[in-house]
C-alpha positions as CSV (number, residue, x, y, z in Angstrom):
1,V,106.6,126.3,107.8
2,C,106.7,123.0,109.8
3,L,107.1,124.8,113.1
4,Q,104.1,127.1,112.2
5,L,101.9,124.1,111.4
6,E,103.0,122.2,114.5
7,A,102.1,125.2,116.6
8,V,98.4,125.0,115.4
9,S,96.7,123.2,118.3
10,Q,93.1,123.5,117.4
11,P,91.8,120.8,114.9
12,E,89.4,123.3,113.2
13,E,92.2,125.7,112.5
14,F,94.4,122.9,111.2
15,A,91.6,121.9,108.8
16,R,91.1,125.4,107.4
17,V,91.6,126.2,103.7
18,E,94.7,128.3,104.4
19,A,96.4,125.5,106.3
20,K,95.5,123.0,103.6
21,R,97.2,125.1,100.9
22,V,100.3,125.4,103.1
23,I,100.4,121.7,103.7
24,V,100.1,120.8,100.0
25,G,102.8,123.2,99.1
26,L,105.1,121.8,101.9
27,M,104.6,118.2,100.7
28,R,105.4,119.1,97.1
29,D,108.5,121.0,98.3
30,L,109.6,118.1,100.4
31,R,109.1,115.7,97.5
32,G,111.2,117.9,95.3
33,I,114.0,118.0,97.9
34,C,113.8,114.3,98.4
35,S,114.0,113.6,94.7
36,S,117.2,115.6,94.6
37,C,118.8,113.5,97.4
38,V,120.7,111.1,95.1
39,N,123.3,109.8,97.5
40,K,123.7,108.7,101.1
41,R,125.0,112.0,102.4
42,T,122.2,114.2,101.1
43,Y,119.5,111.7,102.0
44,T,120.8,111.3,105.5
45,L,120.7,115.1,106.0
46,L,117.0,115.1,105.1
47,F,116.3,112.0,107.2
48,D,118.0,113.5,110.3
49,W,116.0,116.7,109.8
50,L,112.7,114.9,109.5
51,F,113.2,112.2,112.2
52,P,111.8,112.4,114.8
53,A,111.1,116.1,115.0
54,H,108.6,116.5,112.2
55,M,107.1,113.0,111.7
56,G,104.3,113.9,114.0
57,L,103.2,116.6,111.6
58,L,103.0,114.1,108.7
59,R,100.9,111.7,110.8
60,R,98.6,114.5,111.9
61,C,98.1,115.7,108.3
62,C,97.2,112.1,107.2
63,Q,94.8,111.8,110.1
64,V,93.0,115.1,109.5
65,Y,93.0,115.0,105.7
66,G,92.8,111.2,105.1
67,Q,89.4,111.7,103.3
68,D,90.7,114.6,101.2
69,N,92.9,113.4,98.3
70,D,93.9,116.9,97.4
71,V,96.1,116.9,100.5
72,A,96.6,113.2,101.1
73,I,98.0,112.4,97.7
74,P,100.9,115.0,97.8
75,L,101.7,113.6,101.3
76,L,101.7,110.0,100.1
77,K,103.7,110.8,97.0
78,F,106.4,112.5,99.1
79,F,106.6,109.4,101.4
80,A,106.7,107.1,98.3
81,D,109.8,108.9,97.3
82,F,111.2,109.1,100.8
83,V,111.2,105.3,101.2
84,Y,112.5,104.7,97.7
85,N,116.1,103.4,98.0
86,R,117.1,104.8,94.6
87,S,120.9,104.4,93.9
88,Q,121.3,102.8,97.4
89,R,121.0,106.2,99.0
90,I,119.3,104.8,102.1
91,S,122.1,103.1,104.0
92,F,122.2,103.0,107.8
93,E,124.7,101.6,110.2
94,P,124.1,97.9,111.0
95,N,123.2,98.7,114.6
96,S,121.0,101.7,113.7
97,P,117.2,101.4,114.2
98,N,116.6,104.0,111.5
99,G,115.6,101.5,108.9
100,I,112.9,100.0,111.1
101,L,111.7,103.5,112.2
102,L,111.4,104.5,108.5
103,F,109.3,101.4,107.7
104,K,107.2,101.8,110.8
105,E,106.3,105.4,109.8
106,A,105.4,104.2,106.3
107,A,103.2,101.5,107.8
108,S,101.6,104.0,110.1
109,L,100.6,106.3,107.2
110,L,99.4,103.4,105.1
111,K,97.2,102.2,108.0
112,M,95.7,105.6,108.7
113,Y,95.0,106.4,105.1
114,G,94.0,102.9,104.0
115,E,91.5,102.4,106.9
116,T,90.0,105.8,106.2
117,R,89.5,105.2,102.5
118,L,88.3,101.6,102.9
119,A,85.7,102.7,105.5
120,M,84.2,105.2,103.0
121,T,81.0,103.6,101.7
122,Q,79.5,106.3,99.5
123,Q,79.2,105.4,95.8
124,I,81.9,107.0,93.6
125,P,80.8,107.9,90.0
126,E,82.8,105.8,87.5
127,A,84.3,109.0,85.9
128,E,85.8,110.0,89.3
129,L,87.0,106.6,90.4
130,Y,90.6,107.2,89.4
131,A,90.9,110.6,91.1
132,K,89.0,109.8,94.2
133,K,90.0,106.2,94.8
134,Y,92.6,104.6,92.6
135,K,95.1,107.4,92.6
136,G,95.6,107.0,96.4
137,Y,95.6,103.2,96.1
138,Y,98.4,103.0,93.6
139,V,100.6,105.5,95.6
140,C,100.1,103.3,98.7
141,M,101.1,100.2,96.7
142,N,104.2,102.0,95.6
143,I,105.0,103.0,99.2
144,L,104.7,99.4,100.4
145,A,106.6,97.8,97.4
146,R,109.5,100.3,97.7
147,A,109.7,99.9,101.5
148,L,109.7,96.1,101.3
149,A,112.3,96.1,98.5
150,G,114.5,98.8,100.0
151,S,116.8,96.4,102.0
152,Y,117.1,98.8,104.9
153,C,114.6,97.3,107.4
154,N,115.3,94.2,109.4
155,F,112.0,92.4,109.3
156,G,113.4,89.6,111.3
157,A,114.1,91.9,114.3
158,M,110.5,93.2,114.0
159,S,109.1,89.7,114.1
160,Y,111.4,88.7,117.0
161,Y,110.1,91.7,119.1
162,K,106.5,91.0,117.9
163,D,106.2,94.3,116.1
164,D,103.0,94.1,114.0
165,A,103.7,97.1,111.7
166,L,104.5,94.9,108.7
167,D,101.4,92.8,109.2
168,Q,99.2,95.9,109.5
169,A,100.7,97.4,106.3
170,L,100.3,94.2,104.4
171,D,96.7,93.8,105.6
172,V,95.5,97.3,104.6
173,V,97.3,97.4,101.2
174,I,96.2,93.9,100.2
175,K,92.6,94.9,101.1
176,M,93.1,97.9,98.8
177,A,94.4,95.7,96.0
178,L,91.6,93.2,96.4
179,S,89.0,96.0,96.1
180,V,90.2,96.9,92.6
181,P,88.4,95.0,89.7
182,I,90.9,93.2,87.4
183,D,89.5,95.2,84.3
184,D,90.6,98.4,86.0
185,L,94.1,97.0,86.7
186,L,94.4,96.2,83.0
187,G,93.0,99.5,81.8
188,L,94.7,102.0,84.0
189,A,98.4,102.1,83.3
190,K,99.7,103.6,86.6
191,L,97.5,101.6,88.7
192,G,98.4,98.4,86.9
193,T,102.1,99.1,87.1
194,A,102.0,99.7,90.8
195,Y,99.8,96.7,91.5
196,Y,101.9,94.2,89.6
197,N,105.2,95.6,90.9
198,L,103.7,95.1,94.4
199,M,102.6,91.5,93.5
200,E,106.1,90.7,92.3
201,T,107.6,91.9,95.6
202,L,105.0,90.2,97.8
203,F,105.2,86.8,96.0
204,N,109.0,87.0,96.2
205,S,109.4,87.8,99.9
206,H,106.0,87.4,101.6
207,C,104.4,84.4,99.9
208,Q,103.5,82.9,103.3
209,T,101.3,85.9,104.1
210,L,99.6,85.6,100.7
211,A,99.1,81.8,101.1
212,S,97.4,82.4,104.4
213,L,94.7,84.6,102.8
214,E,91.1,83.4,102.4
215,T,90.7,81.2,99.3
216,N,88.7,83.7,97.3
217,A,91.2,86.5,98.0
218,F,94.2,84.3,97.0
219,L,92.4,83.2,93.8
220,H,91.6,86.8,92.9
221,L,95.3,87.7,93.1
222,A,96.3,84.6,91.1
223,H,93.6,85.3,88.5
224,S,94.9,88.9,88.2
225,L,98.4,87.5,87.4
226,E,96.9,85.2,84.8
227,E,95.0,88.0,83.1
228,A,98.1,90.2,83.1
229,I,100.2,87.8,81.0
230,K,97.3,87.4,78.5
231,S,96.6,91.1,78.3
232,V,97.5,93.2,75.2
233,E,96.7,96.4,77.1
234,L,99.4,96.3,79.8
235,N,102.9,97.7,79.4
236,K,105.9,95.4,79.2
237,Q,107.0,96.2,82.8
238,S,103.6,95.1,84.3
239,V,103.6,91.9,82.3
240,C,107.1,91.0,83.3
241,S,106.3,91.7,87.0
242,A,103.2,89.4,86.7
243,M,105.4,86.7,85.2
244,A,108.0,87.1,87.9
245,A,105.3,86.9,90.6
246,I,104.1,83.6,89.1
247,G,107.6,82.3,89.0
248,H,108.1,83.2,92.7
249,L,104.8,81.5,93.6
250,M,105.8,78.3,91.8
251,S,109.2,78.2,93.5
252,F,107.5,78.7,96.9
253,Y,105.1,75.9,96.2
254,F,107.7,73.4,95.2
255,I,109.9,74.3,98.1
256,Q,107.0,73.9,100.6
257,M,105.9,70.7,98.9
258,Q,109.4,69.2,99.3
259,K,109.5,70.2,102.9
260,N,105.9,68.9,103.4
261,T,104.8,72.1,105.2
262,P,101.2,73.2,105.7
263,Y,101.6,75.9,103.1
264,A,101.9,73.2,100.4
265,G,98.4,72.0,101.3
266,M,97.0,75.6,101.3
267,L,98.1,76.0,97.7
């Protein structure tokens, strides 16, 4: 199936209804296979088959169908599972670049999908907000949170070689998060769980990036954490994630204050 889709050279043929159905079925099959990879051996078999031979197909699908959630969501859900280091199944050799390659592909998909969705300016009816907007947003949040917490990507090496994949992924997903009203975060369970899990991860490992945001943006994130711990609508997991994020922020602030760094003044 992958070879047949890769052989389609004309954009109009790739966007046909028949191709769309095949792509959706392929992404769901891949997600099922990936969910069944419960250890290093089986996951590595899937990774070696997909990289680098078929990653171009995933990027092309995201580029062509970024505005069509019927295709984009199955693709993103597959990749959310693909970057998920469940049971420590993602384990590469210390000198292997595979961890960085995996994160860079995730960042590339997030950037393509995120920029496409954020650029859409048409008004979405309130009844369709979840299906047409928030569903894709929460899957993107899951992808970034899982990729950051997977412990298989050397972000220090990426920074040393001035690779901006991390910055691009953070930028687009944070913009998605900021575009969601706090009331919707509190009222939609899956969206709230993904958002607060991402906030816990970001405030734990990337607080400097958050502290560098514009004041209104940072205050929006901080206010969302405050509302979470006061909410009676959120599930326990989301409330715990919000409390953990606040704890990470306080730790970051006191450490920066003791070192008298510019970040202490920003906060």
